[in-house]
C-alpha positions as CSV (number, residue, x, y, z in Angstrom):
1,M,29.2,-36.4,35.8
2,A,25.3,-36.2,36.5
3,A,23.8,-34.6,33.3
4,S,22.2,-31.3,34.1
5,Y,20.1,-30.0,31.1
6,L,19.5,-26.3,32.2
7,P,20.8,-24.2,35.3
8,F,18.3,-22.3,37.2
9,G,18.5,-19.5,40.0
10,F,19.5,-16.2,40.0
11,M,22.7,-14.5,40.1
12,I,24.6,-11.4,39.0
13,V,28.1,-11.2,38.9
14,S,29.8,-7.6,39.8
15,L,31.7,-6.1,37.1
16,C,34.4,-4.1,37.0
17,V,35.3,-0.8,35.5
18,F,38.5,-0.8,32.9
19,S,40.7,2.0,31.7
20,N,44.1,0.3,30.5
21,G,45.0,-1.7,27.7
22,G,42.7,-0.1,25.5
23,I,39.5,-1.9,27.3
24,F,36.6,0.6,28.1
25,F,34.1,-0.9,30.1
26,T,32.9,2.8,31.2
27,E,31.5,3.3,27.3
28,A,29.4,0.7,28.0
29,L,27.7,2.0,31.4
30,N,27.4,4.8,29.5
31,G,26.1,4.4,26.1
32,G,25.8,0.7,25.9
33,F,27.8,-1.3,23.2
34,S,27.3,-3.3,20.0
35,V,28.9,-6.4,18.1
36,E,28.7,-7.9,15.3
37,L,26.5,-11.1,14.6
38,I,28.0,-13.3,11.7
39,H,25.6,-15.4,9.9
40,R,27.0,-19.1,9.6
41,D,26.4,-19.0,5.9
42,S,28.1,-15.2,5.5
43,P,31.1,-14.7,3.9
44,K,32.6,-13.3,7.3
45,S,32.2,-16.6,8.6
46,P,34.3,-20.0,8.5
47,F,31.5,-22.0,7.7
48,Y,30.8,-20.1,4.7
49,N,31.2,-22.1,1.2
50,P,31.7,-20.1,-1.9
51,K,30.7,-22.9,-4.1
52,E,26.8,-22.9,-2.6
53,T,24.6,-21.3,-4.2
54,P,22.3,-18.6,-2.1
55,F,19.3,-21.3,-2.7
56,D,21.9,-24.1,-1.1
57,K,22.3,-21.8,1.6
58,V,18.6,-21.7,2.4
59,T,18.0,-25.0,2.1
60,K,20.4,-25.9,4.7
61,A,19.3,-23.4,7.2
62,L,15.5,-24.9,6.5
63,R,17.1,-28.0,7.9
64,R,18.6,-26.6,10.5
65,S,15.7,-25.6,11.5
66,I,13.9,-28.6,11.8
67,N,16.6,-30.0,13.8
68,R,16.7,-27.2,15.9
69,A,13.3,-27.8,17.1
70,N,14.6,-30.7,19.5
71,H,16.6,-28.1,21.3
72,F,14.1,-26.9,22.5
73,F,11.1,-29.5,22.6
74,P,13.1,-33.2,23.0
75,S,10.5,-35.4,21.5
76,S,9.1,-32.7,19.4
77,A,8.8,-33.3,15.6
78,V,8.4,-31.2,12.9
79,S,6.5,-32.5,9.4
80,T,8.0,-32.0,6.2
81,D,7.1,-33.5,2.8
82,S,10.3,-35.6,2.9
83,A,10.6,-38.8,3.7
84,E,13.7,-37.5,6.4
85,S,15.5,-34.8,6.4
86,D,19.6,-35.3,6.6
87,V,20.9,-34.4,10.8
88,I,22.0,-31.1,10.1
89,P,23.8,-29.9,13.5
90,N,22.0,-26.1,14.5
91,H,22.5,-24.7,17.9
92,G,22.1,-21.1,16.2
93,E,22.3,-19.7,13.4
94,Y,24.6,-16.5,14.3
95,L,28.4,-16.3,15.4
96,M,29.9,-14.1,17.9
97,S,33.6,-13.4,18.3
98,Y,35.3,-12.5,21.7
99,S,38.3,-13.3,23.8
100,V,38.5,-15.2,26.7
101,G,41.7,-14.7,29.5
102,T,44.2,-12.6,30.2
103,P,46.4,-12.2,27.5
104,P,43.0,-12.7,25.8
105,F,42.6,-15.7,23.6
106,E,39.5,-15.1,20.5
107,I,37.2,-17.4,19.9
108,L,34.3,-17.7,17.8
109,G,31.1,-19.3,19.2
110,I,27.6,-19.3,18.3
111,A,25.4,-17.0,19.7
112,D,22.3,-18.8,21.1
113,T,19.3,-17.2,22.5
114,G,18.2,-20.8,23.6
115,S,21.4,-21.5,25.7
116,D,23.1,-19.9,29.0
117,L,26.4,-21.1,29.6
118,I,29.5,-19.6,27.7
119,W,32.1,-22.4,27.1
120,S,34.6,-23.5,24.5
121,Q,36.2,-26.8,24.4
122,C,39.7,-26.4,26.7
123,Q,42.9,-28.0,27.0
124,P,43.6,-30.7,27.9
125,C,40.5,-32.1,25.8
126,T,40.1,-35.7,27.2
127,Q,37.1,-36.5,24.8
128,C,36.4,-33.5,22.5
129,Y,34.9,-33.0,18.8
130,N,38.1,-32.0,16.2
131,Q,38.1,-28.6,16.4
132,T,40.6,-26.5,13.1
133,G,41.6,-24.4,15.2
134,P,43.5,-24.2,18.4
135,L,42.0,-24.9,22.1
136,F,41.9,-22.4,25.2
137,D,44.6,-23.4,27.2
138,P,43.3,-21.9,31.0
139,K,47.2,-22.6,32.4
140,K,47.8,-20.1,30.0
141,S,45.4,-17.4,31.6
142,S,46.4,-15.6,34.5
143,T,42.7,-14.9,35.5
144,Y,41.4,-18.1,35.0
145,R,40.0,-19.2,38.3
146,N,38.5,-23.1,38.6
147,L,35.0,-22.2,41.4
148,P,34.7,-24.2,44.2
149,C,31.8,-27.1,44.7
150,S,30.7,-24.8,47.6
151,S,30.2,-21.1,45.5
152,E,26.8,-19.9,44.8
153,Q,27.7,-20.2,41.2
154,C,28.2,-23.9,41.3
155,Q,25.1,-24.6,43.3
156,S,23.0,-22.7,40.4
157,L,23.4,-25.8,38.4
158,E,20.8,-27.9,38.3
159,Q,23.2,-31.4,39.1
160,P,26.4,-29.8,39.5
161,S,29.4,-32.4,40.6
162,C,33.0,-32.0,42.2
163,S,36.0,-33.1,42.0
164,S,39.8,-32.1,43.2
165,D,39.6,-29.6,40.7
166,G,36.4,-28.0,41.9
167,C,32.6,-27.6,40.3
168,H,32.0,-29.5,37.0
169,Y,29.0,-28.7,34.7
170,S,27.7,-31.0,31.8
171,Y,24.7,-30.1,29.7
172,Q,23.3,-32.1,27.3
173,Y,21.5,-30.4,24.1
174,G,18.3,-32.0,22.4
175,D,19.9,-33.4,19.6
176,Q,22.2,-35.4,22.1
177,S,25.1,-32.9,21.8
178,Y,26.9,-32.2,25.1
179,S,29.2,-30.3,26.7
180,M,31.5,-31.3,30.4
181,G,33.5,-29.6,31.7
182,N,35.3,-27.2,34.7
183,L,32.7,-24.5,36.0
184,A,35.3,-21.2,36.0
185,L,35.5,-17.7,36.4
186,D,37.7,-15.5,33.8
187,T,38.0,-12.3,32.0
188,I,35.5,-12.3,29.1
189,Q,36.6,-9.5,26.4
190,L,34.3,-7.8,23.4
191,D,35.0,-6.8,20.2
192,S,32.7,-3.8,19.9
193,T,31.3,-2.1,16.6
194,T,34.0,0.9,17.9
195,G,36.9,-0.7,17.8
196,R,37.3,-0.1,21.9
197,P,37.1,-3.9,23.4
198,V,35.0,-4.5,26.7
199,A,36.2,-6.4,28.8
200,F,34.0,-8.5,31.9
201,P,36.0,-9.6,34.0
202,K,35.2,-12.4,36.5
203,A,32.4,-13.6,34.3
204,I,31.2,-17.4,34.5
205,I,32.6,-19.7,31.8
206,G,32.6,-23.4,31.2
207,C,35.8,-24.9,30.1
208,G,35.0,-28.1,28.3
209,H,36.9,-31.2,28.7
210,Q,34.6,-33.7,27.3
211,N,32.7,-32.2,24.0
212,G,30.3,-34.3,21.4
213,G,27.8,-34.6,19.3
214,T,26.5,-32.3,16.3
215,F,29.0,-29.2,17.0
216,D,31.4,-28.2,14.2
217,K,34.7,-28.1,14.0
218,K,35.4,-24.9,12.3
219,G,33.7,-23.6,15.8
220,S,34.1,-23.7,19.7
221,G,31.5,-23.8,21.8
222,I,28.3,-21.8,22.6
223,V,27.6,-17.6,24.1
224,G,24.7,-18.4,25.7
225,L,22.0,-15.5,25.8
226,G,19.6,-16.7,27.4
227,G,17.6,-16.0,30.7
228,G,19.0,-18.4,33.1
229,S,21.5,-17.1,35.8
230,L,24.7,-18.2,34.1
231,S,24.0,-16.3,30.3
232,L,26.1,-13.5,29.2
233,I,22.7,-11.5,29.5
234,T,21.9,-12.1,33.1
235,Q,26.3,-11.9,34.1
236,M,25.5,-8.1,32.5
237,G,23.1,-7.5,34.6
238,S,21.8,-4.1,35.4
239,S,25.1,-3.1,34.1
240,V,23.5,-3.2,30.6
241,S,19.8,-2.2,32.1
242,G,19.2,-5.7,31.3
243,K,18.5,-4.9,28.0
244,F,19.6,-6.4,24.4
245,S,18.4,-6.1,20.6
246,Y,19.1,-7.2,17.6
247,C,18.5,-6.5,14.0
248,L,18.8,-9.2,11.7
249,V,19.5,-8.7,8.1
250,P,17.3,-10.7,5.3
251,L,18.7,-14.3,4.4
252,L,19.0,-13.5,0.7
253,S,20.0,-9.8,1.2
254,K,22.3,-8.8,-1.6
255,S,23.7,-6.3,0.6
256,N,27.4,-6.5,2.6
257,A,25.6,-5.2,5.9
258,T,26.1,-7.8,8.7
259,S,23.7,-8.0,11.7
260,E,24.2,-6.5,14.8
261,L,23.4,-7.3,18.7
262,N,23.0,-4.0,20.9
263,F,23.5,-4.1,25.0
264,G,22.2,-1.5,27.1
265,Q,21.3,2.3,26.3
266,N,22.3,0.9,22.4
267,A,19.4,-1.5,22.5
268,A,16.8,0.4,23.8
269,V,13.6,0.3,21.1
270,S,11.4,3.0,20.5
271,G,10.0,5.5,18.7
272,S,6.8,5.4,15.6
273,G,6.0,1.8,14.7
274,T,7.3,0.5,18.5
275,V,5.4,-2.6,19.6
276,S,5.9,-4.7,22.9
277,T,4.7,-7.7,24.0
278,P,5.0,-8.9,27.7
279,L,8.3,-11.7,28.4
280,M,6.7,-14.6,30.2
281,K,8.3,-16.4,33.1
282,K,8.0,-20.2,32.4
283,D,10.5,-23.1,33.5
284,P,13.0,-23.3,32.1
285,D,14.0,-20.0,32.4
286,T,16.6,-20.1,29.5
287,F,13.9,-19.5,27.1
288,Y,12.5,-16.5,25.8
289,Y,8.4,-17.1,25.6
290,L,5.5,-14.9,24.6
291,T,1.9,-15.2,24.7
292,L,1.2,-15.5,20.9
293,N,-3.2,-14.3,20.7
294,G,-3.1,-15.5,16.9
295,F,-2.4,-14.4,13.4
296,S,-4.9,-12.7,10.3
297,V,-4.2,-13.4,7.0
298,G,-5.4,-9.8,5.4
299,T,-8.6,-9.4,7.5
300,K,-9.3,-13.1,8.5
301,R,-8.5,-13.8,12.2
302,L,-7.0,-16.7,13.2
303,N,-6.9,-17.4,17.6
304,F,-4.0,-19.2,19.2
305,E,-6.4,-21.4,21.3
306,A,-4.8,-23.7,24.2
307,N,-6.4,-26.6,22.6
308,Q,-7.8,-25.7,19.2
309,T,-10.8,-28.4,20.0
310,S,-12.2,-26.5,23.0
311,S,-12.7,-22.9,23.6
312,K,-10.1,-22.8,26.4
313,A,-8.0,-19.1,26.5
314,V,-4.8,-18.3,24.7
315,Q,-2.0,-19.9,27.2
316,E,0.8,-17.5,28.4
317,G,3.8,-18.1,26.9
318,N,2.6,-20.0,24.0
319,I,5.4,-19.2,21.8
320,I,9.6,-19.1,22.6
321,I,10.9,-16.4,20.0
322,D,14.5,-17.3,18.9
323,S,16.7,-15.9,17.0
324,G,18.6,-19.6,15.8
325,T,15.8,-20.9,14.5
326,T,15.0,-20.3,10.9
327,L,11.6,-21.2,10.4
328,T,8.3,-20.2,12.5
329,L,7.0,-23.8,14.2
330,L,3.4,-23.9,15.2
331,P,1.0,-26.5,16.7
332,V,-0.8,-28.8,13.6
333,D,-4.3,-27.2,13.6
334,L,-3.1,-23.3,14.3
335,Y,-0.4,-24.3,10.7
336,S,-3.1,-25.7,8.6
337,D,-5.7,-22.8,9.3
338,L,-2.8,-20.5,8.8
339,E,-1.7,-22.3,5.6
340,S,-5.4,-22.6,4.3
341,Q,-5.9,-18.9,4.5
342,V,-2.9,-18.3,2.8
343,K,-3.7,-20.5,0.3
344,A,-7.1,-19.2,-0.1
345,Q,-5.7,-15.7,-1.2
346,I,-3.5,-16.5,-3.4
347,K,-4.8,-16.5,-6.6
348,Q,-2.6,-19.4,-8.2
349,D,-2.0,-22.7,-8.0
350,P,0.8,-24.3,-5.4
351,V,3.9,-25.9,-6.5
352,Q,6.2,-28.6,-5.0
353,D,9.5,-27.5,-2.6
354,P,12.2,-28.6,-4.6
355,S,13.9,-29.8,-1.3
356,G,10.7,-31.2,-0.1
357,L,10.9,-29.1,2.9
358,L,8.0,-26.8,3.2
359,S,4.6,-27.9,2.1
360,L,3.3,-24.4,0.3
361,C,5.2,-23.3,-2.1
362,Y,4.3,-20.9,-5.3
363,R,6.0,-20.1,-9.0
364,A,7.5,-16.7,-8.7
365,S,9.1,-16.3,-12.3
366,S,9.0,-12.8,-12.3
367,G,11.2,-12.5,-9.5
368,T,7.8,-10.8,-7.6
369,F,5.4,-12.8,-5.1
370,N,2.0,-11.2,-4.4
371,A,1.9,-12.6,-0.7
372,P,-1.3,-11.2,1.9
373,V,-0.7,-9.8,4.5
374,I,-0.2,-11.6,8.0
375,T,0.0,-10.0,11.3
376,A,1.0,-11.6,14.1
377,H,-1.2,-10.8,17.5
378,F,1.2,-10.9,20.5
379,D,-0.4,-9.7,23.8
380,G,-0.4,-6.1,23.8
381,G,0.8,-5.5,20.3
382,D,0.6,-6.5,16.7
383,V,3.7,-7.2,14.3
384,V,2.7,-6.8,10.8
385,L,4.4,-9.2,8.9
386,N,5.6,-8.5,5.2
387,P,6.3,-11.1,2.6
388,L,10.1,-11.4,3.3
389,N,9.0,-12.6,6.6
390,T,6.4,-15.2,5.8
391,F,7.7,-16.2,2.5
392,I,11.5,-17.5,1.7
393,A,13.2,-17.9,-2.0
394,V,14.0,-21.7,-2.2
395,S,15.4,-21.5,-5.9
396,E,15.4,-19.0,-9.1
397,D,11.4,-19.1,-9.8
398,V,10.3,-20.9,-6.3
399,V,9.0,-19.4,-3.2
400,C,7.9,-21.4,0.2
401,F,5.2,-20.5,3.0
402,A,8.5,-20.3,5.9
403,F,6.4,-21.9,8.4
404,S,5.9,-25.0,9.4
405,T,4.4,-27.8,11.9
406,I,5.5,-28.5,15.4
407,E,4.1,-31.5,17.5
408,I,4.8,-29.5,21.2
409,G,5.0,-25.9,21.9
410,A,5.6,-23.4,19.3
411,I,8.8,-20.8,18.1
412,F,8.9,-17.7,16.2
413,G,11.6,-18.1,13.8
414,N,14.6,-15.8,12.7
415,I,12.6,-15.4,9.1
416,A,9.7,-13.6,10.8
417,Q,12.3,-11.3,12.9
418,M,14.3,-9.9,10.0
419,N,14.2,-6.2,9.1
420,F,12.8,-5.6,12.7
421,L,15.0,-4.1,15.5
422,V,13.6,-6.8,18.4
423,G,14.6,-5.6,22.0
424,Y,14.9,-7.3,24.9
425,D,14.3,-6.1,28.3
426,I,14.6,-8.3,30.8
427,E,14.0,-5.6,34.2
428,N,10.9,-4.5,32.3
429,K,10.1,-8.4,31.1
430,A,9.2,-7.3,27.5
431,V,10.3,-7.9,24.1
432,S,9.7,-4.9,21.6
433,F,9.3,-5.0,17.5
434,K,10.5,-2.0,15.6
435,P,10.2,-2.3,11.6
436,A,13.4,-1.0,10.3
437,D,16.0,-2.1,6.9
438,C,18.5,-3.8,9.0
439,T,21.0,-3.3,5.9
440,K,21.0,0.4,6.7
441,L,21.4,0.5,10.3
C-alpha cells in the first residue's frame, strides 16, 4: 500500500434522520448537540494514573507537546534545556467516546483537530499494536460496507491503493506512527451530553488492520476533527452549519468539570467579549491556520514578521491552532523577543525548571504569581491571555512560561486556549474566542 499522509479534495456525506432505537439526529439538526471531551490525564480516562501528582501529569503533557510538533512539521525541532526528552506519544490531549456499527460497538478514540480520518483498529488485525480492549469486528456490523476503488471517497485519498476487498488507506504521522486498512462506510453514534445518542449513518471510517508506532494500548485510533474531506467535521457538513466549538477546563483545575465539544447551534460563539479571526485556507487542508500579527507584553508590541530580519509583512496563515498541543510554539526570533519582554516586566530572578523542559521559570511559593498581561494580536481581533494561559505550575513552588520555540511554523496550543469558548465556523471561515469559565459551562 502506498503511503498517503493526508487526504485531499472535498465531499460531504448526506446524513439521515433517525427516530428509532433512542437515536435522534433531528435534535442535532434543530438545536445542535454536545459531547464530552475527556482529558487523557483525568480520572475518567483509561490513561489516568492515581499515583501521579498533578505536576507529574503537567510534565508529561509538556513532553507530549514537544513531540506533537512533529505531527505538523516532521522536520521541526522544539528546543528544551534537557539534552533529550523521552519520546512520549501524543496524537492529541483529549479523548472522545463514540460507537461504530450496528449493533453499536463502543470505542474510545483520540479527538484530534490535527487529523482527518476517523479510524480504529479492526479485526482481523494482521499487524497491530497491543490494545487492552476488544477490537471492532466489521463482520458483526450489519451496516458496514467496504468502499470500492472507483468511489469518490476513495479518490479523495492522496494515494489510495486497491485490492479484491476494495479501497485501502495508508496514513503515516509525523512521529512515524501509522495506520493502514480498509476505507469503509458504517454508522457512527455519538453520546450527547443530553443522554440522547446522535447517529450518523454511512459515515466514512478507516478500519485499521495494520497499525503501529506510538499509539497507547488503552486507546483505539483517532477521531479526526481537522478540515480535510474525510474528517468528522466535514462529513457532518451543513447539517451542523459547519460549526463546532470547545471550552477547555484548565489543566490544574480542582473542579470535577469536564470539557465539552459542541456542534451546530450549540457551537455558536457570540456576545460580549467575543473576537473573531479569519480561518485561512492552506495546504494541507487538515490543519486550521490563523494569522498572528504579534503579541503585546503589557504595552510593548512585538510583531510576527514573515522574516524577522526583513521588513516583509506578516504571512497569512502563519500559525496553526491546535487543541492537542499543550504549549504555544513560536519561531526562535519571536519567542526570544517575547521571553525577553516577559522577563523584563517580572521583578523576580528566574529559576530553573525542575524537568528541564521550559526555559523561563519563577518561584511562586505563596501560591500566587504576578504575570504581565500578554495579548495575542490575531488578524481581526485581540485575545487577552490570563496568567493561566501563559504560565503553568510545574511544581508546588515553581511556575514556567508555557511557550517554547520551534524551528518551522508556529502552533497556538491548548494552555493558551483554556477558559475560552473557542468556536470554528467552517462555512464562514472564522475562529472566535470568548472568555469563559469552562468549569461552569
